[in-house]
N, C-alpha and C positions, 0 to 999 in steps of 0.2 A: 485598779487600786492603786493611788500613789501615798506615798507618806508627807504628809504636811505638817510643817511647823508654822505656829503663828505666834510671833514673838512682839512681846510688848514694849512700850517706851518706859521713859521715866515715870514713877508713882504709880505703875499700872501692876497687873497681877495677871496670872494665869489661871489654870483651873486646878483647885484643889479637890474638889469633890465630883463624884461622876455623873450626877445631875445638879449640878451649878445653876442656879438660876439666873446669876448675872453673870455675864463674860465681858473681858475688855476689848474683844471685837465681837460687838453686839450681834448674835445671830449668826455667825460665820461658823463658828464649830458645828453647829447642826446644820447648816445649809451645806458644808462640805461633805459632812458624813452622810446625809442623804444620797449624795451623789456617789457613795463608796468608797469614800477614801478614809485613811485613817489620819486623825488631827491629833498633834500633841500641840498644847497650851503650855508651857513650861513657865514657873515663876522665878524670876532672878530678883536681886535686891534693889527694890524701888527706888532707891537713891543711892547706889552703890557706883562706885566707880566704872568705868568702861571695862578695867582688867578685872574688877569682881564679877561683873556681870556678865562677861563673855566666859569667863572660867566656869561660872554656874552653869549656862547655857550649854556649853560644850560637855560637861559633865552628865545634864539630865539627855542628852542625846544620846550619847554614847551608852548610858544606862537601860534607854527605851527602845533603842534600835542596836542591836549588836552588830556589828560589820558581817552582811552576809550577801553583799554586793548589789542589794536594791537601793535606788537612787533615793536622795531626799531632796525635798523642795522646801523653800525658805519664806515666807512671806511676815514682813515687819512691819511696824509703824513707828516713827517717830526715833528715839535713841536705840530703839530695837533692830533698828538696821545695821547702826554702828556697833552692837554687839555682833551682829551677825557677822559683819566685815571683819571685825578682829577674829573672831572664831577661825573663819576660813584663811586670814593671813598667817596665823600662830599656829594652826594645826593641820600639817599636811594631810593628815589621814581622815581627818573629817572633810578637808577640801575635796580630796578624792572621791568622797560618796556625796557633795551636794551637786545636782545639775543645775539648779537655779536660784536665785535670789532676787525678790522684787520688792522693794522698799516705798513705802508711803509716806510721804511727808516726813523724812530723815532729813536731819541735818547735816549732809556730809560736809558741809563747809562752816558748820555752826550756826548758831541763832544769836542774834543780837539780845535777845530776852534774857539769856544767860549771863551777858556781859552787864547789862543793867542792872539784875539781881545782884550781882557778886561787887558792884562797884560800891565804894564807901559812900553813904546817905549824908546828909546835912551834917557839919559840923564833927565831919570824921566818923560818925556813929556808924555802925553795921547794920544793914537792913536785917529784918527778922529772919528771911531764909538764908542768909549768909551766916548769922549768928547759930541758927539751927544746925547748918552744914559743918560748922568748926566743932560745933559741941556734940556731933556726932563722930566725927574725924573719918577713919576709913570705911565707914559704913555709908558715908554720903558724900562721895566725891563726883558725882554724876554732872553738876553744873560745872565744873571746870574743865570736863571733858566736852561739855558743849557750847563751850567759848568760840567766837568768829576766828576763823582761821584761813591761810590762803592756799594751804595743801590738804590733800587727804590724809587722816590718820594712818590708815591701813590700805596698801596697794591692792588693785583689782588683782585675781588670782586667775592664771589661764586655766581653761576646762569649765571654769564656771560662768554662767550667763548672768549679768548684772542687768537688773531693767529697774526704773525709776518712775513714781508716781508724784504728782506733785499736787497741791492744794491752792486754790483761790479763792479766799473767802470773799471778795468783793462781789462774786459773782453768785453768792448766795443769797436767797431772798426769804425770810428778811435774814439780814446781817444780824449776826450775833454780837451783843455788847461785850461779851467777855472777849471776841476776836477786835473788837473796837479798842477795847483797854489794852490787850497783851501789845496788839500792833504800835499803839502809841508808846508804850513802855519801851518797845525794841526801836522805836524811830526809824522804822522803815522806808519812811519817806514814798518816792513813788513805785518802790519795787512791790513787785505781786507777791503777796504771801497768805498764808492760813493763820495769822494771829502770833505764831511763833518761828514758821521757817517759810524761809523765802523761796519761791519757784527756782531760783538759782541753785541756791544751798539745796534744795532738794534733789538736783541731779547729780552725780557724782561726777560729770564733766563741768559742773558748775555753770550751766548755761540750760535755758528753757527748751531749746531746741531739741534736745537729746530726751526728753521726758517721754516716756510711754503713753501716759495721761496727763489730763489735767482736771481736777475733779472740782466742780463748785460748791466747795465746803469748807470749813475751818478746821483747826487741828482736831478737836474733838469730833467733829462730824465725818472726820475720813475713819473713824471706827464707830460710826453709828451711834453716836450721844449727841444731844443738844446741848453744845457748850452754853449757849443764852439762856436755856430753860430750867425752870426750878420744878419743885416736887411733881407737878402734873404731867409736865412734860417728859421728864425722866422716867417716871411710872409709864406712860405710854409708851416708849422707846424700849423698856425692858420686856413689855409684854407683848409688842409687836413692833420689832425694828422697822426702820422705814423700808417702805418698798424700793426706793431709789437706791437708798444704802445695799440692800441685798443684790438689787440687779447689777450695781457695780461692780460687785464681789463674785458674783456668778460671770461676769465676762471676764473679770481678772482670771478666775481659776482655769480657762481656756486656755492663757497665755503662759499661767503659770507651769502646768504639766503638760504643755505641748510636747 
């Protein structure tokens, strides 16, 4: 039995109730639980800054699993991967306990969608999301930490195995209208992306060659939710997570706890 953490991204959530009907990583907690693993799904500030989210994540890991020498395996989506990297970089005690981190569609080098949202709109007025970010002050610093950058925010720590998965929504069938909209907002151009994160940014080496795998889904599809779907599709996914989604995570489990 392994100790596995599922770290959610921006605007995400963990498990609040033991029998919570909807989970951020759709169906994965139950899937890994059936394999005999202990799965923790922590909740951190949905729009919090990287510092805030990382402190909350570290606190919950330490409280849930006191240090007894057993290794911890981290699986993270989107900003959750940045949260995990910061915990490892700033907490030597936790870094000694973590054996492997796999990030899925994590913007290691930022997302142009964040830049587009934070840029001033026509006539200098703030876009609604930026206005909300400033209104919430310290509780909503995530977007600034997701801006495009040329270097990693936190270094890779020796002794921890870092692996990355990217997503290419152009390969999905059918392509999601949400992917089309966010991809246009981010002006990705020819760069392969999931509508929020480019394949290059999804790699902590800033290139596609080092990716563990490339999934044919958009950013929401990476955690089993149909980004382009409305009521019926979302309800269907909640009741029965897509089989191809479960298979991807089943395969990933073998790499995570190897």
